[in-house]
ZATOR-426147 format. One record per residue (C-alpha): residue number from 0; residue in three letters; x, y, z. Coordinates in nm, 3 decimals. Example, Ala and Ser with C-alpha at 12.3 -4.5 7.8 and 13.67 -1.06 7.14 Angstrom:
2
seq;type;xx;yy;zz
0;ALA;1.230;-0.450;0.780;
1;SER;1.367;-0.106;0.714;
***
This chain:
528
seq;type;xx;yy;zz
0;MET;7.790;3.671;5.717;
1;LYS;7.603;3.512;5.419;
2;ILE;7.228;3.540;5.316;
3;PRO;7.126;3.173;5.292;
4;GLY;7.061;3.045;4.980;
5;LEU;7.319;3.312;4.838;
6;ASP;7.670;3.224;4.786;
7;VAL;7.847;3.574;4.877;
8;GLU;8.027;3.680;5.172;
9;PHE;7.938;4.004;5.322;
10;SER;8.204;4.208;5.528;
11;ALA;8.092;4.366;5.836;
12;LEU;8.080;4.743;5.864;
13;GLN;8.150;4.872;6.235;
14;ALA;7.822;4.997;6.412;
15;PRO;7.619;4.947;6.713;
16;VAL;7.385;4.761;6.488;
17;PRO;7.434;4.470;6.288;
18;LEU;7.523;4.588;5.933;
19;TRP;7.689;4.397;5.647;
20;HIS;7.828;4.514;5.277;
21;ALA;7.881;4.290;4.944;
22;ARG;7.933;4.383;4.608;
23;VAL;7.711;4.142;4.363;
24;THR;7.627;4.049;3.989;
25;ALA;7.315;4.094;3.826;
26;GLN;7.221;3.740;3.884;
27;GLU;7.329;3.735;4.258;
28;TRP;7.079;4.059;4.291;
29;CYS;6.806;3.854;4.168;
30;LEU;6.894;3.546;4.419;
31;ALA;6.947;3.772;4.702;
32;ALA;6.580;3.918;4.643;
33;SER;6.447;3.583;4.629;
34;ALA;6.628;3.413;4.921;
35;VAL;6.498;3.725;5.145;
36;ARG;6.117;3.728;5.052;
37;GLU;6.129;3.338;5.130;
38;ARG;6.289;3.389;5.435;
39;GLY;6.025;3.674;5.534;
40;GLY;6.275;3.935;5.505;
41;ARG;6.165;4.311;5.423;
42;LEU;6.315;4.556;5.171;
43;LEU;6.469;4.823;5.384;
44;ALA;6.603;5.065;5.095;
45;LEU;6.666;5.123;4.744;
46;TRP;6.859;5.400;4.569;
47;ALA;7.106;5.494;4.273;
48;GLY;7.456;5.571;4.343;
49;HIS;7.658;5.827;4.155;
50;ALA;7.826;5.822;3.793;
51;THR;8.193;5.823;3.674;
52;GLU;8.253;6.055;3.413;
53;VAL;8.573;6.009;3.182;
54;ILE;8.686;6.299;2.982;
55;ALA;8.856;6.156;2.655;
56;ASN;8.946;6.406;2.363;
57;GLY;8.757;6.687;2.544;
58;VAL;8.422;6.479;2.582;
59;ALA;8.260;6.393;2.890;
60;THR;8.125;6.052;2.875;
61;THR;7.957;5.854;3.199;
62;ARG;8.093;5.518;3.214;
63;ALA;7.961;5.346;3.507;
64;SER;7.740;5.362;3.843;
65;ALA;7.579;5.148;4.082;
66;VAL;7.240;5.076;4.222;
67;PHE;7.228;4.967;4.614;
68;VAL;6.950;4.778;4.800;
69;SER;6.956;4.720;5.181;
70;TYR;6.741;4.410;5.322;
71;VAL;6.641;4.318;5.686;
72;LEU;6.671;3.993;5.828;
73;LEU;6.661;3.888;6.167;
74;GLU;7.075;3.883;6.176;
75;GLY;7.050;4.270;6.041;
76;VAL;7.065;4.469;5.749;
77;PHE;7.246;4.321;5.431;
78;TRP;7.324;4.635;5.190;
79;LEU;7.385;4.505;4.874;
80;ALA;7.591;4.697;4.566;
81;LEU;7.520;4.616;4.244;
82;PRO;7.778;4.802;3.954;
83;LEU;7.652;4.904;3.637;
84;ASP;7.788;5.027;3.328;
85;TYR;7.624;5.262;3.094;
86;ALA;7.525;5.148;2.722;
87;ASN;7.377;5.381;2.492;
88;GLY;7.341;5.674;2.767;
89;ALA;7.158;5.440;3.014;
90;ALA;7.201;5.169;3.275;
91;LEU;6.964;4.907;3.371;
92;TYR;6.919;4.669;3.674;
93;PRO;6.672;4.376;3.744;
94;ASP;6.351;4.520;3.878;
95;LEU;6.242;4.416;4.217;
96;SER;5.886;4.520;4.254;
97;GLY;5.777;4.180;4.189;
98;LEU;5.908;4.047;4.499;
99;PHE;5.895;4.371;4.718;
100;PRO;5.583;4.606;4.609;
101;VAL;5.772;4.881;4.808;
102;ALA;6.049;4.888;4.568;
103;ALA;5.825;5.040;4.284;
104;ARG;5.850;5.393;4.427;
105;MET;6.219;5.400;4.516;
106;GLN;6.311;5.295;4.193;
107;ARG;6.125;5.555;4.003;
108;ALA;6.295;5.791;4.228;
109;ALA;6.622;5.608;4.171;
110;ALA;6.546;5.686;3.776;
111;ASP;6.446;6.078;3.857;
112;LEU;6.766;6.139;4.006;
113;SER;7.019;5.919;3.858;
114;GLY;6.886;5.808;3.515;
115;ILE;6.904;5.449;3.613;
116;GLN;6.618;5.247;3.534;
117;ALA;6.469;4.911;3.656;
118;GLN;6.442;4.662;3.357;
119;GLY;6.084;4.539;3.322;
120;ALA;5.925;4.752;3.590;
121;ARG;5.521;4.783;3.514;
122;ASP;5.563;5.145;3.670;
123;GLN;5.808;5.387;3.509;
124;ARG;5.612;5.708;3.531;
125;PRO;5.821;5.989;3.728;
126;TRP;5.772;6.031;4.107;
127;LEU;6.004;6.310;4.248;
128;ASN;6.016;6.492;3.906;
129;HIS;5.765;6.719;3.847;
130;GLY;5.925;6.936;3.566;
131;ALA;6.206;7.065;3.768;
132;TRP;6.487;6.929;3.549;
133;ALA;6.485;6.732;3.232;
134;GLN;6.475;6.374;3.190;
135;ASP;6.801;6.349;3.058;
136;HIS;6.991;6.610;3.325;
137;PRO;6.905;6.375;3.650;
138;PRO;7.069;6.595;3.940;
139;LEU;7.289;6.326;4.075;
140;LEU;7.471;6.287;3.727;
141;GLN;7.587;6.645;3.770;
142;ASN;7.910;6.781;3.879;
143;PRO;7.869;6.754;4.268;
144;LEU;8.167;6.997;4.321;
145;ALA;7.930;7.306;4.157;
146;LEU;7.565;7.421;4.189;
147;PRO;7.445;7.287;3.876;
148;THR;7.302;7.531;3.637;
149;PRO;6.902;7.421;3.623;
150;VAL;6.777;7.246;3.304;
151;PRO;6.423;7.290;3.322;
152;GLY;6.181;7.007;3.212;
153;ALA;5.859;6.995;3.071;
154;LEU;5.521;6.972;3.302;
155;VAL;5.350;6.697;3.249;
156;ASP;5.002;6.584;3.319;
157;TYR;5.024;6.275;3.576;
158;PRO;4.860;5.989;3.451;
159;PHE;4.653;5.870;3.746;
160;VAL;4.513;5.527;3.718;
161;ARG;4.143;5.562;3.599;
162;VAL;3.858;5.333;3.762;
163;GLU;3.561;5.263;3.529;
164;GLY;3.228;5.173;3.607;
165;ASP;2.844;5.274;3.669;
166;GLY;2.834;5.557;3.969;
167;VAL;3.207;5.589;3.990;
168;HIS;3.343;5.925;4.006;
169;GLU;3.666;6.110;4.118;
170;ILE;3.758;6.367;4.388;
171;ALA;4.079;6.529;4.375;
172;VAL;4.244;6.649;4.690;
173;GLY;4.554;6.893;4.711;
174;PRO;4.841;6.927;4.653;
175;VAL;4.760;7.221;4.840;
176;HIS;4.587;7.134;5.165;
177;ALA;4.329;7.333;5.370;
178;GLY;4.566;7.271;5.694;
179;ILE;4.914;7.390;5.766;
180;ILE;5.057;7.062;5.603;
181;GLU;5.323;6.987;5.323;
182;PRO;5.186;6.925;4.987;
183;GLY;5.047;6.589;4.833;
184;HIS;4.787;6.506;4.594;
185;PHE;4.537;6.250;4.643;
186;ARG;4.292;6.109;4.379;
187;PHE;4.022;5.935;4.522;
188;SER;3.781;5.688;4.282;
189;VAL;3.465;5.673;4.496;
190;VAL;3.096;5.521;4.439;
191;GLY;2.890;5.756;4.676;
192;GLU;3.111;5.799;4.986;
193;LYS;3.270;5.461;4.938;
194;ILE;3.648;5.492;4.814;
195;LEU;3.713;5.221;4.563;
196;ARG;4.060;5.321;4.521;
197;LEU;4.315;5.593;4.632;
198;GLU;4.649;5.699;4.433;
199;GLN;4.891;5.932;4.584;
200;HIS;5.120;6.170;4.397;
201;LEU;5.399;6.324;4.612;
202;GLY;5.733;6.461;4.544;
203;TYR;5.631;6.828;4.550;
204;THR;5.862;6.903;4.855;
205;HIS;6.181;6.773;4.670;
206;LYS;6.463;6.975;4.783;
207;GLY;6.745;6.842;4.627;
208;ILE;6.880;6.695;4.972;
209;GLU;7.083;6.391;4.833;
210;GLN;7.273;6.622;4.543;
211;ARG;7.330;6.861;4.805;
212;MET;7.491;6.585;5.030;
213;THR;7.756;6.582;4.786;
214;GLN;7.852;6.936;4.790;
215;MET;7.915;6.935;5.186;
216;ALA;8.198;6.838;5.403;
217;PRO;8.105;6.492;5.587;
218;LEU;8.155;6.667;5.947;
219;ASP;7.898;6.937;5.846;
220;ALA;7.644;6.749;5.712;
221;HIS;7.452;6.600;5.996;
222;ARG;7.309;6.953;6.034;
223;LEU;7.149;6.873;5.699;
224;ALA;7.045;6.523;5.775;
225;GLY;6.863;6.682;6.067;
226;ARG;6.668;6.903;5.838;
227;VAL;6.516;6.600;5.626;
228;SER;6.189;6.583;5.815;
229;GLY;6.177;6.836;6.095;
230;ASP;5.952;6.613;6.341;
231;SER;6.241;6.348;6.336;
232;THR;6.548;6.555;6.356;
233;VAL;6.717;6.373;6.655;
234;ALA;6.668;6.029;6.448;
235;TYR;6.808;6.182;6.107;
236;ALA;7.102;6.325;6.289;
237;TRP;7.181;6.025;6.490;
238;ALA;7.117;5.797;6.196;
239;TYR;7.354;6.009;5.985;
240;CYS;7.609;6.045;6.307;
241;MET;7.648;5.641;6.318;
242;ALA;7.708;5.614;5.932;
243;LEU;7.970;5.867;5.987;
244;GLU;8.112;5.696;6.302;
245;SER;8.080;5.376;6.102;
246;ALA;8.279;5.493;5.800;
247;THR;8.553;5.608;6.023;
248;GLN;8.541;5.356;6.298;
249;THR;8.485;5.615;6.571;
250;THR;8.340;5.491;6.894;
251;ILE;8.131;5.751;7.093;
252;PRO;8.151;5.810;7.472;
253;PRO;7.880;5.627;7.704;
254;ARG;7.767;5.948;7.825;
255;ALA;7.677;6.025;7.456;
256;ALA;7.500;5.738;7.374;
257;TRP;7.277;5.778;7.682;
258;LEU;7.189;6.165;7.617;
259;ARG;7.123;6.061;7.230;
260;ALA;6.855;5.793;7.386;
261;LEU;6.720;6.043;7.601;
262;LEU;6.691;6.300;7.296;
263;LEU;6.502;6.039;7.067;
264;GLU;6.257;5.924;7.339;
265;ARG;6.184;6.261;7.383;
266;GLU;6.145;6.349;7.022;
267;ARG;5.918;6.026;7.013;
268;VAL;5.704;6.147;7.311;
269;ALA;5.626;6.473;7.152;
270;ASN;5.535;6.348;6.846;
271;HIS;5.323;6.094;6.994;
272;LEU;5.121;6.371;7.222;
273;GLY;5.076;6.585;6.905;
274;ASP;4.910;6.293;6.688;
275;LEU;4.695;6.168;7.006;
276;GLY;4.526;6.534;7.032;
277;ALA;4.488;6.555;6.629;
278;LEU;4.344;6.190;6.622;
279;GLY;4.089;6.309;6.840;
280;ASN;4.015;6.603;6.675;
281;ASP;3.936;6.454;6.362;
282;ALA;3.704;6.217;6.521;
283;ALA;3.520;6.501;6.663;
284;PHE;3.648;6.529;6.988;
285;ALA;3.785;6.846;7.004;
286;PHE;3.870;6.825;7.386;
287;ALA;4.154;6.590;7.307;
288;LEU;4.332;6.839;7.094;
289;ALA;4.297;7.085;7.344;
290;GLN;4.469;6.880;7.656;
291;PHE;4.707;6.696;7.428;
292;SER;4.826;7.022;7.294;
293;ARG;4.862;7.180;7.635;
294;LEU;5.082;6.869;7.727;
295;ARG;5.287;6.909;7.393;
296;GLU;5.365;7.285;7.471;
297;GLU;5.506;7.203;7.794;
298;TRP;5.716;6.899;7.677;
299;LEU;5.868;7.105;7.400;
300;ARG;5.953;7.406;7.637;
301;ASN;6.149;7.171;7.882;
302;ALA;6.319;7.040;7.555;
303;LYS;6.394;7.415;7.505;
304;ALA;6.508;7.513;7.881;
305;ALA;6.711;7.202;7.867;
306;PHE;6.879;7.153;7.550;
307;GLY;6.832;7.514;7.387;
308;HIS;6.595;7.422;7.090;
309;ARG;6.242;7.279;7.117;
310;LEU;6.289;7.006;6.847;
311;MET;6.629;6.923;6.982;
312;MET;6.755;7.032;6.650;
313;ASP;7.157;7.041;6.587;
314;CYS;7.195;6.866;6.922;
315;ILE;7.344;6.508;6.805;
316;ALA;7.686;6.574;6.674;
317;PRO;7.963;6.340;6.496;
318;GLY;8.149;6.150;6.753;
319;GLY;7.865;6.223;7.012;
320;VAL;7.657;6.520;7.096;
321;ALA;7.659;6.883;7.099;
322;VAL;7.483;6.963;7.432;
323;ASP;7.481;6.815;7.796;
324;LEU;7.185;6.813;8.067;
325;ASP;7.279;7.036;8.347;
326;ARG;7.226;6.843;8.696;
327;GLY;6.957;7.123;8.782;
328;GLN;6.787;7.000;8.504;
329;VAL;6.756;6.651;8.586;
330;GLU;6.501;6.687;8.868;
331;PRO;6.247;6.928;8.657;
332;MET;6.252;6.629;8.413;
333;LEU;6.172;6.363;8.610;
334;ARG;5.873;6.580;8.782;
335;LEU;5.771;6.638;8.427;
336;CYS;5.776;6.287;8.341;
337;ASP;5.557;6.170;8.655;
338;ALA;5.324;6.453;8.588;
339;LEU;5.281;6.363;8.214;
340;GLN;5.237;5.994;8.301;
341;VAL;4.921;6.079;8.532;
342;GLU;4.785;6.295;8.273;
343;VAL;4.851;6.078;7.959;
344;LYS;4.664;5.774;8.191;
345;ARG;4.360;6.012;8.270;
346;LEU;4.338;6.082;7.887;
347;PHE;4.371;5.719;7.777;
348;ASP;4.108;5.629;8.023;
349;ILE;3.873;5.893;7.885;
350;PHE;3.942;5.748;7.540;
351;GLU;3.884;5.411;7.632;
352;ALA;3.539;5.509;7.781;
353;HIS;3.406;5.756;7.514;
354;ALA;3.158;5.541;7.308;
355;GLY;3.144;5.783;7.023;
356;LEU;3.480;5.808;6.982;
357;GLN;3.574;5.414;6.988;
358;ASP;3.302;5.409;6.773;
359;ARG;3.487;5.624;6.484;
360;LEU;3.825;5.427;6.591;
361;LEU;3.754;5.077;6.590;
362;THR;3.764;4.880;6.219;
363;THR;3.842;5.218;6.062;
364;GLY;4.149;5.208;5.795;
365;ARG;4.207;4.853;5.886;
366;VAL;4.521;4.697;5.782;
367;THR;4.541;4.306;5.806;
368;PRO;4.876;4.151;5.958;
369;ALA;4.907;3.978;5.667;
370;LEU;4.843;4.268;5.403;
371;ALA;5.119;4.452;5.629;
372;ALA;5.361;4.140;5.584;
373;GLN;5.299;4.155;5.226;
374;LEU;5.347;4.538;5.171;
375;GLY;5.620;4.581;5.418;
376;LEU;5.462;4.792;5.646;
377;THR;5.689;4.918;5.924;
378;GLY;5.742;5.136;6.236;
379;LEU;5.420;5.216;6.488;
380;ALA;5.194;5.158;6.202;
381;GLY;5.344;4.801;6.157;
382;ARG;5.335;4.720;6.514;
383;ALA;4.940;4.779;6.524;
384;SER;4.925;4.526;6.259;
385;SER;5.116;4.259;6.447;
386;GLN;5.418;4.326;6.252;
387;ALA;5.653;4.311;6.566;
388;TRP;5.954;4.528;6.490;
389;ASP;6.137;4.763;6.696;
390;LEU;6.516;4.811;6.648;
391;ARG;6.538;4.903;7.015;
392;CYS;6.389;4.580;7.090;
393;ASP;6.556;4.325;6.818;
394;HIS;6.898;4.486;6.788;
395;PRO;6.961;4.717;7.100;
396;PHE;7.253;4.921;7.113;
397;VAL;7.369;5.150;7.429;
398;PRO;7.182;5.233;7.644;
399;TYR;6.867;5.028;7.531;
400;THR;7.080;4.700;7.610;
401;ASP;7.047;4.775;7.964;
402;LEU;6.673;4.917;7.969;
403;ARG;6.515;4.642;7.809;
404;VAL;6.233;4.836;7.576;
405;ALA;5.865;4.656;7.573;
406;MET;5.728;4.670;7.247;
407;ALA;5.389;4.797;7.201;
408;ILE;5.225;4.549;6.960;
409;HIS;4.834;4.500;6.851;
410;LYS;4.697;4.296;6.572;
411;ASN;4.365;4.460;6.479;
412;GLY;4.569;4.727;6.275;
413;ASP;4.277;4.977;6.277;
414;VAL;4.297;5.351;6.410;
415;ALA;4.202;5.206;6.739;
416;ALA;4.501;5.020;6.745;
417;ARG;4.731;5.270;6.596;
418;VAL;4.646;5.492;6.881;
419;ALA;4.680;5.224;7.154;
420;VAL;5.012;5.172;7.019;
421;ARG;5.114;5.534;7.037;
422;PHE;4.946;5.545;7.407;
423;GLU;5.166;5.238;7.536;
424;GLU;5.490;5.405;7.348;
425;VAL;5.467;5.719;7.540;
426;PHE;5.421;5.521;7.892;
427;GLU;5.747;5.317;7.797;
428;SER;5.927;5.597;7.649;
429;LEU;5.859;5.803;8.008;
430;ARG;5.978;5.478;8.209;
431;LEU;6.266;5.480;7.986;
432;MET;6.361;5.852;8.038;
433;ARG;6.325;5.808;8.419;
434;ARG;6.613;5.528;8.393;
435;MET;6.824;5.740;8.172;
436;LEU;6.791;6.069;8.377;
437;GLN;6.884;5.836;8.696;
438;GLU;7.159;5.615;8.557;
439;LEU;7.319;5.872;8.306;
440;PRO;7.695;5.821;8.330;
441;ASP;7.961;6.083;8.339;
442;GLY;8.255;6.134;8.099;
443;PRO;8.319;6.309;7.769;
444;LEU;8.038;6.422;7.509;
445;ARG;8.242;6.373;7.196;
446;SER;8.503;6.153;7.046;
447;ASP;8.684;6.283;6.764;
448;VAL;8.605;6.183;6.438;
449;VAL;8.901;6.142;6.194;
450;LEU;8.857;6.077;5.818;
451;GLY;9.096;5.830;5.709;
452;ALA;9.323;5.858;5.380;
453;ASP;9.119;5.570;5.213;
454;PRO;8.752;5.577;5.052;
455;ALA;8.518;5.451;5.326;
456;ARG;8.154;5.350;5.375;
457;GLY;7.920;5.323;5.671;
458;ALA;7.568;5.275;5.768;
459;GLY;7.346;5.429;6.039;
460;TRP;6.999;5.263;6.128;
461;VAL;6.784;5.376;6.444;
462;GLU;6.420;5.332;6.548;
463;GLY;6.270;5.671;6.488;
464;TRP;5.899;5.775;6.637;
465;ARG;5.772;5.672;6.295;
466;GLY;5.964;5.385;6.214;
467;GLU;6.349;5.281;6.133;
468;ILE;6.537;5.570;5.948;
469;PHE;6.826;5.440;5.763;
470;VAL;7.140;5.656;5.610;
471;ALA;7.448;5.497;5.374;
472;LEU;7.709;5.683;5.326;
473;GLU;8.002;5.672;5.102;
474;LEU;8.311;5.885;5.144;
475;ALA;8.575;5.994;4.898;
476;SER;8.969;5.929;4.983;
477;ALA;9.179;6.224;5.085;
478;GLU;9.319;6.244;4.772;
479;GLN;8.974;6.324;4.642;
480;GLY;8.891;6.562;4.914;
481;HIS;8.720;6.361;5.178;
482;ARG;8.398;6.462;5.028;
483;ILE;8.087;6.262;5.052;
484;LEU;8.021;6.074;4.729;
485;ARG;7.669;5.949;4.818;
486;CYS;7.430;5.980;5.102;
487;HIS;7.094;5.800;5.104;
488;LEU;6.866;5.894;5.403;
489;HIS;6.571;5.658;5.411;
490;ASP;6.269;5.732;5.598;
491;PRO;5.997;5.478;5.678;
492;SER;5.711;5.663;5.507;
493;TRP;5.865;5.499;5.176;
494;GLN;5.737;5.172;5.324;
495;ASN;5.389;5.297;5.437;
496;TRP;5.253;5.538;5.213;
497;PRO;5.176;5.291;4.956;
498;VAL;4.978;5.061;5.246;
499;LEU;4.762;5.401;5.321;
500;GLU;4.618;5.312;4.961;
501;HIS;4.489;4.993;5.080;
502;ALA;4.387;5.117;5.429;
503;VAL;4.131;5.335;5.297;
504;MET;3.974;5.094;5.063;
505;GLY;3.585;5.017;5.151;
506;ASN;3.592;5.304;5.418;
507;ILE;3.394;5.652;5.356;
508;VAL;3.586;5.947;5.236;
509;ALA;3.484;6.118;5.546;
510;ASP;3.709;5.901;5.727;
511;PHE;4.028;5.976;5.509;
512;PRO;4.153;6.247;5.739;
513;LEU;4.116;6.017;6.032;
514;ILE;4.315;5.741;5.857;
515;ASN;4.549;5.946;5.723;
516;LYS;4.674;6.092;6.062;
517;SER;4.684;5.775;6.209;
518;PHE;4.968;5.670;5.990;
519;ASN;5.118;6.038;5.990;
520;LEU;5.351;6.003;5.710;
521;SER;5.638;6.229;5.627;
522;TYR;5.583;6.393;5.269;
523;SER;5.907;6.595;5.356;
524;GLY;6.120;6.240;5.432;
525;GLN;6.033;6.058;5.123;
526;ASP;6.068;6.377;4.905;
527;LEU;6.441;6.371;4.877;
***
């Protein structure tokens, strides 16, 4: 497989979705980016690799590293690796932010974690590092087999972009908020109540997950993956396990694949129910919050009864699943799906008929299809702006190959469209789950996952409720102890946080909570 216009042959990775890998030169790196952009492809993820330390005469020298990127084309995901050499203690690679604006923050995160800089990048401010470590001690360059000694850096005053002009003033919100949510700083430049510009500063929930991954056994790390962003625990665990199964050439049993999909759709419904209630509340329609909270609570209690955990954490494991669905749970779950369908349809009708609510939702926080395509908006927010992409439809794998998912797509790109996508996806997930419960195949729950003697790589790609989650995994050889050399876990919030800055422009400050909730992006998922 090749990227048209690039004379590089990619090798296929074994996975239920189309994934290819190749090593490239710096020139090929730039040619690939241009070719992908010309064909309407998207940048999925960018991350830095691990460094190699060579000890000579008692002195450790960092000799080589790599930067990786993955692109999405109609054919699937193309994973490119660009090996780098350190010169004078630094490694540089060509900047991609001119072609893909979403690359800017990924490149800044790579610099914070690995010390690898994008040459010529306009924005080189720290992103994840708020002073927790010194700039010359990036976490991923420390010894992965030992807990590093903290080397604190200096706290700096983050240089926000200033907007000047008559009547312009700034409103600072966060990082600590009034609600029980994760921290993030929002700096508004406004005239009166009208928002001229929003700039975000995140990274406050940095947990060192990617460094911790290099200290974990490959067969255990799915539990940490499932804790990257708690509202997407199923999607992250599945993506990690798919990457591990890809690296070890493991095929999971059919029953396990169907159960994984059932868990994933349950997670999608739970989050959409919560968001629909919160969106109604942010538009001063507290009735919606009360009703959707009640429905979500009943849904989570059913998950606890069926799978032992309200959020279904640790239910997906390497080679399959760690839980089974008891036959006695099938009928109650089907009845709950039917009852939820009726109640959500009734609430949908109320939303549609409520003139005051629609006045708040329509035209608010609009992202045009053209802007969405330019900035790489993805997931449910992308589908609300005519970005017709859903992995379950475009590259379906078992059981989605049999279920034929109907994609929810809208073109207005406003809060109302993002609400409509959520309603439609709830109805579609309920349909899918009924089919899964009625057609769930018998058989084993797990296959053995055997780590090979040689180094290996694999990738996982799953459509979570927010959007596509991607995991890239590199494993060491048996001689090196079968450890994880590098595991990058990518959340769709990387793509969508920058778009939120554009969505609020021209709106009033009081509408920001509503617009923000309509995206409902993860702080934790991109603060690795």
